[in-house]
N, C-alpha and C positions, 0 to 999 in steps of 0.2 A: 483259449478263452471262449470260443464258440461252443466247445463241448461242455464247459462248465455252465454256460448259460442254458444250454439244453437240459442239463441235469436239474438246474434250479427250476426251470419252467415245468419240468416233469413232476418234480416234487410238489410244486404249487398246485398243479392240476390234480394230483392225487389227493392233496389236502382238501381242495374245493369239492371233490367228488366223494370224499370219505363219508362213511355212514357210522353213527355211533352204535347201531344195532347190527348183529350178524344176520345172514340169511337164516330162515326164509323171509325175514322182514326185508322190506325194500325202502329205499330212500329217494326222495326228490330233493336233490341238493340245492336246486335253484330256489326252492321255497323253504328249505330247512324243515322238511316234513318226513316223518317216519311212519310207514304203514305196516303194522303188525296185526291187523284185524283178521278174525276168523281163521286162525292158524292152530287151534286146539292147544294153545300154550297153557301150561300149568304154573309157570313162573315167568317173571320178567327176564328176558335174555340179558346176559352179561354185557355191560356197556363199555365201549371204547371211548375214553375221554376225548372231547373235541370241542372247539370253540363254536360260538353261534348260539342263537336262541331257537329252540326246537319245538315243533308241534308233533305230538306223538299219539297215534291211534292204536290202542290196545283193546279195542272193544270186541265183543263176541268171541271171547276165549273162555278158559276155565281157570282163571286166576283165583286163588283162594285168599291170599294175603299179600300185602306189600311190606317187605322187611325194611329195616333201617338202611339208609344210604343206598337204596336200590337205584336211584337216578344220579348218584354222585358222579361227577365227571362231565356232566353237561348241564346247561341251563335250559330248563323246561319252561316254555311259554304257554302252551296249551296241552292238556292231558285228557284224553278220552278213554274211560275205563268202563263204558256202558256194557251191560249184559254179560257180566262175569259172575263169579260166585264168591266175591270178596266179603269176608266176615271181619277181617282185622286189617288195620293200617297202622304200622308202627309210628310212634310219635316223631321219629327221625326219618320217616320215609322220603320226605321231600327236601332233605338236607342238600344244600347247594343251590336250590331253586326258590329260596324263601322270598327273594326280591324280584323274581322273574315270572313265577307262575301266576298267570292272570285268569285263565279259564280252566275250570276243573269240572268234568262230567263223570259222575259215578252212578248213573241211573241204572236201575234194575240189578242190584246186587243184594247182599245179605247183611248189610250193616244194621246193627241194632242200636247203635248210638253214633252221634256225629264224631268222627275221628279227631282227636286232639291235635293231630298233625296239621289240620287245617288252620288252627289258631296261629300257627307260625308263618302263615302266608301273608306277608305284609302288604302286598299290592293286589290281592285277589279281587277281581271285579265280578266274576260270574261263577256261580256254584249251582250244580244240578245234582240233586240227591233223591229225586222221586223214585218210587217203586223199590224202596228199601224198607225193611220192617222197623222204621224209626218210631219210637214212642214219644220222642221229644227232640228239641234242638238244644244242645248243650249251651247254657248261658255263657260260660267262659269262652267257648269257641266263637259264638255269635258276637259277643262284645268285642273280642279281639279283631274281628274282621269287619266290624260295622262301619268304619270310616271309609273303607274302599269298596265294599260290596254294593253293586248296582243291579245285578240280575240274579234272581233266586228262583229255583224250581224245586219244590219239595212236596211232601204229603205221603200219608200211609194210612191204611186201615187200622194199624196198631196205635195211631195217634188219637187218643180219646178226648183231648181238649186242645185248644189253641195254645201254641208254645208261648210262654211268657217272655222268652228271649226275643221275640219279634219286636218288642218295644224299642230295642236298640237300633233297629235298621231304619235310620232316618234319611238315607240317601238312595233308597231303592227306586230305580226307573222302571223295572219290570219284575213281576212276580207271577209265577204259575203255581197253582195250588191243586193238588190231585188226591183223590181216593179217601178223603175224610168222610167218616161215617156219622159224625154228630150232626144234628139237624140245623144248627145255626152257628154263625161266627159272631164273636163279640161285636157290639155296635161300633166300638172305637178301634177296630182292627186296622184300619188304614190311616188312623190319625198320625202315627209317627212319620209317614211318608206322604202326607197330604199334598205337599207342594212339589214333590219330585216324581210321583208315579205316572208313567206314560202308558204302560201296558199291563193289563190284568187278564189272567187266564184262570178259569175255574173248570176243572176236569173231573168227571166221574165222582162227584161228591153226593152226599145225601142232604145237602142244605135245602130248606124249604123257603128261605127268604134271603135277601141280600142285606148286609149290615148298613146301618144308616150313614156311616161315615163315607160310603161310596159317593154320596151326593156332594161331598166336599172336594172331590178329586177333579179340580178344574183343569189340571194338566193332562188328564186321562185322554188318550187318543185311540187306543186299541183295546177292545174287549173281545175275549174268546170264551164262550160258554159251550161246553162240550160234555155230553153224557150226564147231565145233572137232572135225573128223571123226576125228582121231587120239587123242582123249581118251575112253577107255572108262569105263563105269560102275564097273568094278572099280578102275581107277586113281584115280577120284575118291573112292570109298569107302575105299581103302587109305590115302590121304593125309589126308583130312578126317575120316573116321570120324564120331564124334559129338562133335567138339571145337570146334564153333561154336555155343555155346548162345544167342547173341544174334540168330540169324537170324530175320527177319520175313517177307521176300519173296524167293522163289527162282524163277528162270526157267531152263528148259532148252529150247532150240529148235534143231532141225536139226543135232544133233551126231552122229546115227547111233546113239543109245543104244537098246539092246534091253530095258533095264529102268532103273529109277531107282536111283541110288546110295543106300546105306544111311547117311545122314548126319543124320537128323532126330530120333532118339529123345530127345536132350537139348535140342532146340531149343524150349524152353518158351515162347518169345515168338512162335513161328511163326504167321503170319496167312494167307499165301497161297502156293500153289505153282502155277506156270503151266508147262505142257508143251505144246509145239507142234511138229509136223512131226518127230516121233521115231518110229522103227519099233518101238515098245514093244508087246509082245504079252502081257506079264504083269508083275505086281509081286510082290515077296517078301511073304509073309503077315505077316512081322514088321517091315515097313517102318515102321508106326506102331503104337503101343499105343492102346487104346481111350480113355485119358484123359491122354495125354502132354502135351497143350497145350490149355487151354480157350480160347486165343486163335485157334486154327486154325479159320478160318471159310470159306475159299474154296479150292476145288480145281478147276483148269481144265486140261482135256486135249483138244487138238484135233489131228486128223489123225494118229492113232496106229493100231496094229494090234490094239488090244484088242477081243476078241470077247465079253467079259462084264465086268460091274462087279467090279473086284478086291475080294476079301474084306478086304484090309487097309484099304481106304477105307470099306467098308460098316460097319465096326465103330467108326468115329470119330464119336462122338456130337456133337462141337462144330461140325462142318461145317454151315454154313447155306446155302451155294451150291455145287452140284456140276455141272460141265459136262464131259461126255465127248462131243465132237462129231466128226462126219465120221470115225468109226472103223468097227469091224466088228461092233458089238453088234446082234444079231438078235432077242433075246428078253430079257424081264425076268421073273425068278422071284419066288416068294413072299417069299424071305428076302434079296433083293439089297440092301435098304436098312435092314434090321432094326435095326442099331445106331445109325443116324443120327437120333436123336430130336430134334435141333435143326434138321434139314433144312427149309429154307423154299422154296428154288428148285432145280428139277431141269431141266437142259437136255441133251437127247439128240439134237439136230438133226443131220441128215445121216447118220445110221446106217441100215443096212438093217433097221430094226426092224419086225418083222411081228407080234409077239405080246407082250402084257403080261398076265401071269397075273392072274386075278380076285382072287387073294389078296394081290397086291402092295400096298405102302404102308400096311399095317395098323398098323405101329409108328411111322408118321411123322405124328403129330398136328399138327405145325406146318407141314407141306408145303402151300403155297398156290399156287405158280406152277409150271406144268409146260409146257415148251417142247419139242415133238416135231416141229418143222418139217422138211419134206423127208425124212421117213422113209417106210417102206413100209406104215404102218398104213392099214387100210381101214375101220376102225370106231373109234368113240369108246370108249376103254378102260373096261370096267366097274369096274376097280379104283379109279376116282376116287370111287366111292361110299364107299370106306373112309376118305376124308379128312374131317377134322372141319370145316375151313373153306376149301375150295378157292376161289380167286379167278379164276384164269386157266388155260385149257388152249389152247395154241397148236398147231394142226394145219395151218398154212399149208403148201401144197405137197404135202399128202398126198392120196391118192385115196380119199376117204371116200364110201362108197355111202350115199346118203340114202334109205333105205327103212324101212318099218315092221319088216320082218324083221331088218334090221341094227341099227336104233337104237330099236326099240319098247320095249326094256327101260327106257328113260329115263322112260317114263310112270309107272312105279312107284317112281321115285327120289324118295321123299317128302321127304327131307332136303336136297334140292338148294337151296343158298342163292340168294336172288333176285339177288344181286350177282355170281354166278358167270358168267363170260364165256367163250365158246368162239370162237376165231378160226380161220377157214379157210372152205373152200367145199365144196359137194357136187360130186363128180366126174361124177355122172350127170344133173345138171341145173344150170342157171344160177341158183344160189342160195347164199347164205352159210349156214353151219352154224347159227349162232345163230337166224336167222330160221326155219329148218326145225324146229329143236328146239322153239321157242316156239309156232309156229303149226300145225305138222303132226303132231308127236308126240302131242299130246292127242287127235287124231282116230284114232290107231292103235287097233286092237282090243285088248282086254285079254287078257293071257296068264296 
């Protein structure tokens, strides 16, 4: 009996660890996930039938087509086919997974039309087909999946007009639109999903204005505008103004904006704004009010042309984390952060920062983490003495001169917390800053 039990346990263990795909694919049986990515595959490996609902990664291969019944024998839950060379998907390719396939990614392939096989996916919630030469979205396919589809990522330079089939998608929660070359979207483009849309992404398009129906998206929480070089800040402000009160997360990247659009004053739920690779040199002083949103906690700006901390940001007391990195800020003045009473983390890495006023940070009692990596600072800023409870000062990549003349003032900093850490090295000797401060500064003559 004991031997029989051992055999049964062995068989059960083999079954639990079995993988429906042969090597070189590998499986994580605990999560029912198959990894076949970047293996130079030209066809889908032969499947061994097995129970369970599987996530399959076949991205970054050389697949040209998906034949009929290619996944028969398993239930596919999520299928990632990004960055292959797929031109054709047989109408029966997903046989056996019609009621299980929920997430389908086919980004970066060679599909010229939306595969009819998708129409048979009864419960599909997420479909990503951007970076395919699609000229349209097949009405029959879109209509068939319209009741379940919630997340859509599409767009192509071959698409010369807005797909009429989009009118059927009344349950979309998220839509990402990419690579469209026509200058405007129909004004009623968001009308079908006006009550459901939470996330809107517009990427690398040629649009010069936003459709008027965007102002009716009262449930919209997240906007991502990336690479839309014909869309000006003025055009965004004119259409959106302050009519999106539900905004939580807003991203602007590589749109060529010279300032941020004025769309935030009534965004009472706003939590984070991210700005990257925009040639912004200044912001309107009235972009924010000092108390417009107690939820607004994170402001990130990277690779801009800002040469100072904008006053409209300095007055927002709720911001806890401020990042202005790889821009043109060369100095910090006494009043640059005066209104930011909740500021906890300040990141100014990659700026040509040479000077921080001794009177800076006096109103920032909660400021604990300062990151000034790869700036032009040559000394530890004396202004850190103004902080109530500093925990970290990161000066990695800075040319700090470790001498008594330069850093000897720290000997008289009686309130320096024992847990305060300085990260970085001495440029004039092979030694880290924290070691020098702890071991050599006490030896410096009193001043």
